[in-house]
C-alpha positions as CSV (number, residue, x, y, z in Angstrom):
1,M,-81.9,-32.4,52.0
2,T,-82.4,-34.4,55.4
3,E,-86.0,-34.4,56.9
4,R,-85.6,-32.9,59.9
5,L,-87.8,-34.8,62.3
6,F,-86.7,-32.6,65.5
7,Y,-88.9,-29.9,63.8
8,Q,-92.0,-32.0,63.8
9,D,-91.8,-33.2,67.5
10,P,-88.6,-32.3,69.4
11,Y,-90.1,-34.9,72.4
12,R,-89.4,-37.7,69.6
13,R,-86.6,-39.8,70.7
14,Q,-86.4,-42.8,68.3
15,F,-86.6,-43.4,64.9
16,E,-85.9,-45.2,61.5
17,A,-84.3,-44.1,58.5
18,R,-82.2,-44.9,55.2
19,I,-78.7,-44.2,54.8
20,V,-78.1,-42.3,51.7
21,E,-74.5,-41.4,51.9
22,R,-71.6,-42.7,53.7
23,L,-68.5,-40.8,54.2
24,M,-65.2,-40.2,56.7
25,V,-65.0,-36.9,58.9
26,G,-61.3,-36.7,59.9
27,D,-60.7,-40.3,61.0
28,R,-64.1,-41.2,61.7
29,P,-67.0,-42.7,59.7
30,G,-70.2,-40.4,59.2
31,V,-73.4,-41.1,57.3
32,V,-76.3,-39.0,56.0
33,L,-79.6,-40.4,56.8
34,D,-82.9,-39.5,54.5
35,R,-84.7,-38.6,58.1
36,T,-83.1,-37.7,61.5
37,C,-84.2,-36.8,65.0
38,F,-80.5,-35.5,65.8
39,Y,-80.2,-31.9,66.1
40,P,-77.0,-30.5,64.4
41,T,-74.9,-27.8,66.1
42,S,-76.4,-24.6,64.8
43,G,-77.5,-21.2,66.3
44,G,-75.5,-21.3,69.7
45,Q,-77.1,-25.1,70.4
46,P,-74.9,-28.1,70.6
47,H,-75.6,-31.0,68.8
48,D,-77.7,-34.2,70.2
49,T,-75.8,-37.3,71.1
50,G,-77.2,-40.7,70.8
51,T,-76.9,-44.1,69.1
52,L,-77.3,-45.4,65.5
53,E,-78.0,-49.1,65.7
54,G,-76.6,-49.0,68.9
55,I,-73.1,-47.2,67.6
56,P,-72.6,-43.8,69.4
57,V,-73.0,-40.4,67.5
58,V,-70.2,-38.3,68.6
59,D,-70.9,-35.4,66.6
60,V,-74.0,-33.9,64.1
61,F,-73.5,-31.3,61.9
62,E,-75.1,-29.5,59.0
63,R,-73.3,-29.6,55.5
64,E,-72.8,-26.1,54.1
65,D,-73.5,-26.8,50.1
66,D,-76.5,-29.0,50.5
67,K,-77.9,-28.7,53.8
68,A,-77.6,-32.4,54.6
69,I,-77.1,-33.6,58.1
70,V,-73.9,-35.7,58.5
71,H,-73.9,-38.2,61.7
72,V,-70.3,-38.6,63.3
73,L,-69.8,-42.2,64.6
74,T,-67.2,-43.9,66.7
75,S,-67.6,-47.1,64.1
76,E,-69.1,-47.7,60.6
77,L,-72.5,-48.8,60.3
78,K,-73.5,-52.0,58.2
79,G,-76.5,-52.3,56.2
80,E,-79.2,-49.8,54.3
81,T,-81.5,-48.7,57.0
82,V,-81.0,-47.7,60.5
83,R,-82.8,-47.2,64.0
84,G,-81.5,-44.2,65.9
85,E,-82.1,-43.0,69.2
86,I,-81.2,-39.6,70.9
87,H,-79.7,-38.9,74.4
88,W,-82.9,-37.6,75.8
89,A,-81.4,-36.0,79.0
90,R,-79.2,-33.9,77.1
91,R,-81.8,-33.1,74.5
92,F,-84.4,-32.0,76.9
93,D,-81.7,-30.0,78.9
94,H,-80.9,-28.2,75.7
95,M,-84.6,-27.6,75.2
96,Q,-84.7,-25.8,78.6
97,Q,-81.9,-23.8,78.2
98,H,-82.7,-22.5,74.8
99,T,-86.6,-21.9,75.4
100,G,-85.1,-20.4,78.6
101,Q,-82.8,-18.0,76.5
102,H,-85.8,-16.7,74.4
103,I,-87.5,-16.1,77.5
104,L,-84.8,-14.0,79.4
105,S,-83.4,-12.1,76.2
106,Q,-87.3,-11.0,76.0
107,A,-87.3,-10.1,79.5
108,F,-84.1,-8.0,79.1
109,L,-85.9,-5.8,76.5
110,Q,-88.9,-5.4,78.0
111,V,-87.3,-4.5,81.4
112,L,-84.3,-2.5,80.4
113,G,-84.5,-2.4,76.6
114,A,-81.4,-4.3,76.3
115,E,-81.0,-6.4,73.4
116,T,-79.6,-10.0,73.2
117,V,-76.5,-9.7,70.6
118,S,-75.1,-13.1,71.1
119,F,-75.8,-16.4,72.8
120,H,-74.0,-19.7,73.9
121,L,-75.3,-22.7,75.1
122,G,-72.4,-24.7,77.2
123,A,-71.9,-27.8,78.7
124,E,-72.3,-26.5,82.1
125,A,-74.0,-22.8,82.2
126,S,-75.2,-20.6,79.1
127,T,-74.7,-17.0,78.4
128,I,-76.2,-14.3,76.5
129,D,-74.3,-11.0,75.7
130,V,-77.0,-7.9,75.9
131,D,-75.9,-4.4,74.6
132,R,-76.2,-2.4,78.0
133,A,-73.4,-2.1,80.4
134,P,-73.2,-1.6,83.4
135,L,-76.1,-4.0,84.9
136,T,-76.7,-3.5,88.8
137,A,-77.7,-6.5,90.8
138,A,-81.2,-4.8,91.4
139,Q,-81.4,-4.4,87.4
140,L,-80.9,-8.1,87.0
141,D,-83.1,-9.3,89.8
142,E,-86.1,-7.4,88.2
143,V,-85.2,-9.1,84.9
144,E,-84.9,-12.6,86.5
145,A,-88.3,-12.0,88.1
146,R,-89.9,-11.1,84.7
147,A,-88.6,-14.1,83.2
148,N,-89.9,-16.3,86.0
149,E,-93.2,-14.7,85.8
150,V,-93.4,-16.3,82.3
151,V,-92.3,-19.7,83.4
152,F,-94.7,-19.7,86.0
153,A,-97.5,-18.7,83.8
154,D,-96.9,-21.8,81.8
155,R,-97.6,-20.0,78.6
156,S,-97.6,-22.2,75.2
157,V,-94.7,-22.2,72.9
158,R,-95.4,-22.8,69.3
159,T,-93.1,-23.2,66.3
160,Y,-94.0,-22.8,62.7
161,F,-92.8,-21.5,59.4
162,V,-93.6,-18.2,57.6
163,G,-93.3,-16.8,54.3
164,Q,-91.7,-13.0,53.8
165,E,-95.1,-11.6,53.7
166,E,-96.6,-12.9,57.0
167,L,-93.0,-12.5,58.6
168,T,-93.4,-8.6,58.3
169,R,-96.5,-8.8,60.2
170,L,-95.0,-10.3,63.3
171,P,-93.6,-8.2,66.2
172,L,-90.2,-10.2,66.1
173,R,-87.6,-9.7,68.7
174,K,-84.7,-9.8,66.5
175,P,-84.6,-9.9,62.5
176,P,-84.0,-13.3,60.7
177,V,-80.1,-13.8,59.3
178,V,-81.3,-16.0,56.7
179,T,-83.9,-16.1,53.6
180,G,-86.6,-18.4,52.8
181,P,-89.3,-19.8,54.9
182,I,-88.3,-18.7,58.4
183,R,-89.2,-20.8,61.4
184,I,-90.8,-18.8,64.3
185,V,-90.5,-19.7,68.0
186,E,-93.7,-18.0,69.6
187,I,-94.0,-17.7,73.5
188,E,-97.8,-16.8,73.8
189,D,-98.0,-13.2,74.1
190,F,-94.4,-12.7,75.0
191,D,-91.9,-13.3,72.5
192,Y,-91.5,-14.0,68.8
193,S,-88.2,-15.0,67.6
194,P,-86.9,-16.9,64.4
195,C,-85.0,-19.9,65.7
196,G,-83.9,-23.4,64.2
197,G,-83.6,-24.7,67.9
198,T,-85.5,-27.4,69.8
199,H,-87.8,-26.2,72.5
200,C,-90.1,-27.1,74.8
201,R,-94.1,-26.9,74.5
202,R,-94.6,-24.7,77.6
203,T,-92.7,-22.1,79.5
204,G,-93.4,-24.2,82.8
205,E,-91.3,-27.0,81.3
206,V,-88.6,-24.6,81.3
207,G,-88.3,-24.6,85.3
208,L,-86.6,-21.8,87.0
209,I,-84.6,-19.4,85.4
210,K,-81.7,-18.0,87.4
211,I,-79.0,-15.8,86.7
212,T,-75.6,-16.7,88.2
213,R,-73.3,-14.3,87.0
214,A,-72.8,-11.0,85.1
215,E,-69.6,-9.5,83.5
216,R,-69.0,-6.2,82.0
217,R,-67.3,-6.4,78.5
218,R,-66.9,-3.0,77.2
219,Q,-70.2,-1.4,76.2
220,E,-72.0,-5.1,76.7
221,T,-72.8,-7.3,79.2
222,R,-72.3,-11.3,79.8
223,V,-75.0,-12.9,81.6
224,E,-74.7,-16.2,82.7
225,F,-77.7,-18.1,83.5
226,L,-79.2,-21.8,84.3
227,C,-82.3,-23.1,83.5
228,G,-84.7,-26.0,84.8
229,W,-82.6,-29.3,85.9
230,R,-79.3,-27.3,85.8
231,A,-80.6,-24.5,88.2
232,L,-81.7,-27.3,90.6
233,A,-78.4,-28.9,90.7
234,D,-77.1,-25.4,91.3
235,Y,-78.8,-24.6,94.0
236,R,-78.7,-28.4,95.7
237,R,-74.6,-27.9,95.4
238,K,-74.7,-24.4,97.0
239,N,-77.1,-25.2,99.4
240,R,-75.1,-28.2,101.0
241,T,-72.1,-25.9,100.8
242,V,-73.7,-23.0,102.7
243,N,-75.1,-25.6,105.5
244,E,-72.0,-27.3,105.6
245,L,-70.1,-24.0,106.2
246,A,-72.6,-23.0,108.6
247,Q,-72.1,-26.2,110.6
248,R,-68.6,-25.5,110.9
249,F,-68.8,-22.1,112.2
250,S,-71.5,-23.3,114.6
251,V,-73.8,-20.7,113.4
252,G,-77.4,-20.7,111.3
253,T,-77.2,-20.0,107.6
254,W,-78.4,-16.5,108.1
255,E,-75.4,-15.7,110.2
256,L,-72.6,-17.0,108.1
257,R,-72.1,-13.8,106.4
258,E,-71.3,-12.1,109.6
259,A,-69.2,-15.3,110.7
260,V,-67.2,-14.9,107.4
261,E,-66.7,-11.3,107.7
262,R,-65.3,-12.0,111.2
263,L,-63.1,-14.9,110.4
264,A,-61.5,-12.4,107.5
265,A,-60.8,-9.5,109.8
266,E,-59.2,-11.8,112.3
267,A,-57.2,-13.6,109.5
268,K,-56.0,-10.0,108.2
269,A,-54.9,-9.1,111.9
270,C,-52.8,-12.5,112.3
271,R,-51.3,-11.6,109.2
272,R,-50.3,-8.2,110.2
273,E,-49.1,-9.3,113.5
274,L,-47.1,-12.4,111.6
275,K,-45.5,-10.0,109.4
276,A,-44.3,-7.4,112.2
277,A,-42.9,-10.5,114.1
278,R,-41.0,-11.7,111.3
279,E,-39.4,-8.3,110.5
280,R,-38.3,-8.0,114.3
281,L,-36.9,-11.9,113.8
282,L,-35.0,-10.5,110.7
283,D,-33.5,-7.6,112.9
284,Y,-32.4,-10.3,115.4
285,E,-30.9,-12.3,112.5
286,A,-29.0,-9.7,111.2
287,A,-27.5,-8.7,114.5
288,E,-26.7,-12.4,115.4
289,L,-25.0,-12.7,111.9
290,W,-23.3,-9.4,112.0
291,A,-21.9,-10.4,115.4
292,E,-20.3,-13.7,114.3
293,A,-19.2,-12.5,111.0
294,E,-15.8,-12.7,109.7
295,R,-13.5,-9.4,109.8
296,C,-12.0,-8.4,106.6
297,G,-9.9,-5.5,107.0
298,D,-12.1,-2.4,107.6
299,F,-15.2,-4.4,107.1
300,R,-17.5,-7.1,108.2
301,L,-18.2,-10.3,106.1
302,V,-21.4,-12.2,106.0
303,K,-21.3,-15.2,103.8
304,R,-24.1,-17.7,104.0
305,A,-26.2,-19.8,101.7
306,F,-29.8,-21.0,102.9
307,A,-32.7,-23.4,102.0
308,G,-36.1,-23.5,102.6
309,R,-36.8,-19.8,102.8
310,S,-38.4,-17.2,100.2
311,G,-36.1,-15.4,98.1
312,D,-37.9,-12.2,99.4
313,E,-37.0,-12.7,103.0
314,V,-33.4,-13.7,101.8
315,K,-32.9,-10.2,99.8
316,R,-34.6,-8.4,102.9
317,L,-32.1,-10.2,105.4
318,A,-29.3,-8.9,103.3
319,M,-30.5,-5.5,103.3
320,R,-30.9,-5.5,107.0
321,L,-26.8,-6.4,107.3
322,A,-26.2,-3.5,104.6
323,E,-27.9,-0.9,107.0
324,R,-25.1,-1.7,109.4
325,E,-21.7,0.2,108.9
326,G,-18.7,-1.6,107.3
327,C,-20.8,-4.8,106.5
328,V,-20.6,-6.9,103.2
329,A,-23.7,-9.5,102.8
330,L,-23.0,-12.3,100.2
331,L,-26.6,-14.6,100.7
332,G,-27.5,-17.4,98.3
333,L,-30.5,-19.3,98.3
334,R,-30.8,-23.1,97.2
335,E,-34.6,-23.3,95.7
336,E,-35.8,-26.5,93.9
337,G,-34.0,-26.4,90.4
338,K,-32.3,-23.3,90.8
339,A,-29.9,-20.8,92.9
340,R,-30.5,-17.6,93.7
341,L,-27.7,-15.0,94.9
342,F,-28.4,-11.6,96.9
343,L,-25.4,-9.5,97.5
344,A,-25.3,-6.2,99.4
345,R,-22.8,-3.5,101.0
346,S,-23.2,-0.7,103.3
347,A,-23.2,2.7,102.2
348,D,-19.9,3.6,103.6
349,L,-18.2,0.8,101.5
350,A,-17.0,1.6,97.9
351,C,-17.3,-2.1,96.5
352,D,-19.7,-2.6,93.3
353,M,-22.2,-5.4,93.7
354,G,-23.4,-5.0,90.3
355,V,-20.0,-6.1,89.2
356,L,-19.7,-9.1,91.9
357,I,-23.2,-10.5,90.9
358,G,-22.5,-11.2,87.2
359,E,-19.4,-13.2,87.9
360,A,-21.1,-15.2,90.4
361,C,-24.2,-15.9,88.4
362,R,-21.8,-17.3,85.4
363,I,-21.2,-20.1,87.9
364,V,-24.3,-21.4,88.5
365,G,-25.4,-20.9,84.7
366,G,-27.3,-17.6,85.0
367,R,-27.1,-14.1,85.0
368,G,-28.0,-10.9,87.6
369,G,-27.8,-7.4,87.9
370,G,-28.4,-4.3,90.1
371,R,-26.7,-1.3,91.8
372,P,-23.5,-1.0,93.4
373,H,-24.8,-1.3,97.0
374,L,-27.6,-4.2,96.0
375,A,-27.7,-7.1,93.3
376,Q,-29.1,-9.9,93.0
377,G,-29.5,-13.2,90.5
378,G,-29.1,-16.7,89.9
379,G,-29.0,-19.7,87.7
380,P,-30.2,-23.4,87.5
381,D,-27.1,-25.0,88.9
382,A,-28.1,-25.2,92.4
383,A,-25.1,-27.6,93.5
384,R,-22.5,-24.9,92.9
385,I,-23.9,-21.8,94.9
386,E,-21.2,-22.3,97.3
387,E,-18.7,-21.7,94.7
388,A,-20.4,-18.7,93.2
389,L,-20.5,-17.2,96.7
390,D,-16.8,-17.8,97.0
391,C,-16.2,-16.4,93.7
392,A,-17.9,-13.2,95.0
393,Y,-15.5,-13.1,97.9
394,R,-12.4,-13.4,96.2
395,S,-13.5,-10.6,93.7
396,L,-14.6,-8.4,96.6
397,V,-11.1,-8.9,98.5
398,A,-9.2,-8.3,95.3
399,G,-11.0,-5.2,94.5
400,M,-10.5,-3.7,97.7
401,E,-6.6,-4.5,97.7
């Protein structure tokens, strides 16, 4: 078994070791060392990165059969001994997030009686799932405040191994999932948890713990949080955004909510007015098309292909025309890479638009359907849209003879 130097000192960044095995992991070379500072992916915490003799380490995992730690490299190592160095910023970030998770989970248990059922340390944010839902904003604030009380108290964080007999005397937040000597992470007078991750020496090093999001998932709640440098970066980004928006609206940051609500109300009113104006324009357009329509016996025919409009608008135009007595609308729309057809007729006419649409859509390489008074469809061949409308026209005239 590889000697785990990160258990002895999680702050250690460099080490020397001997290669005890070489192997291939997929198409990349890997090595097993007799000792390492590299933490393998485990318990919701991602692996460390860094270098061995200057060669990047891109993955670290624990082999199931013998518990050896495998280091996956970008290229092969030479020699029998190596000098390794972990990426410290990544390691310390993981220490902050993982220790912060222990604090937050115990805070949820103390404040709400909610137990943590899973934990994930992500590249941007971390999450815990707690067995209680829903949670109010006030409840989350109370838990967050309790967690940060522990941070500001700068309590000691200890790690040690215990046997089964001693394990039963500890007030564990959760039972261990493995047997044998169990590694305990103890936060002074606050939390005792079995855990194999890397942690800070004191809670003050965790920095601010900030809950950024909570999402209900059936009977559980997924809580997203940030600790330390991540929380600072998030605050810096959001503070910059708030200040920029306040400057754009020419208001103070404390007035930004009211400014946004006022703008949203104005935008809603503008959308309502625009919709009404478009409806009036459709009425005018329908009247103009009807007045210019070709007379075909007892009805007027409007046959037109459009481009640069929405399908919904063209459909509503066809329906406006069909509201007039003795009118048939055969309308097409050229969109990028496809043709759309809308056929409508007045209630006083007997022709079946559902029959016409099928014949017309076959010409543009597609299909359609609908009812006798209104049908629509389309196909990918937009170049033949005029031909499709002419086909519908011929079938219409033939059906009325």
